[in-house]
N, C-alpha and C positions, 0 to 999 in steps of 0.2 A: 355645273352646266355653264357653258360659255357660248353665247350666240353673238355673231357679228353680222353687220350689214345693214344698210338703210331700209331694206324691205322686210326685216325680221320684226315680228310683232309678238311680244310675250305678254301673257296674261297671268296675274298672280294666282288665280284659281287653278289654271291649267298647270302651272309650275308646281303648286302644292299637291295636286292630284298625281303628277308624275313622280314626285318624291315619295308620296304615300305608297305608290305602286312598287317602287324599286328599293325603298329603304325600310329598315326596321324602325319601330317607333322611337327608340332612344337615339337614332341617328337623324331624325327629321330636323330641318333647320328651324331655329326659333325666330330668326329674322331674315328677311329677304330685302336686299338693296339693289336697285337698278342704277347702273352708272353708265355714262356715255363713253368714258375713256378710263384706262388704268394708268396710274402713275408708274413709270418705269425707272429702273436703275440705269447707270451708264453702260452696263453690260447687256441691257435689253430684257432683263427679268422684271417681273411684277414686284414693285416695292411693297414691302410689308410694314405694317404698323405705322 
C-alpha cells in the first residue's frame, strides 16, 4: 500500500486491519515502516536495499 499527500493520515491499527481483511495469515507483514520519501535510482525507480 502506497499513500501520498500531505493530507493523508495512516493509522497502524487501520493498516493492520486492512491487511488482515485482504491477506492470508502467512502473508501478513511482520513490520510496518512509515517513511516520508523513497530513495530513487537515476532512472526514477525505488532504490532497493
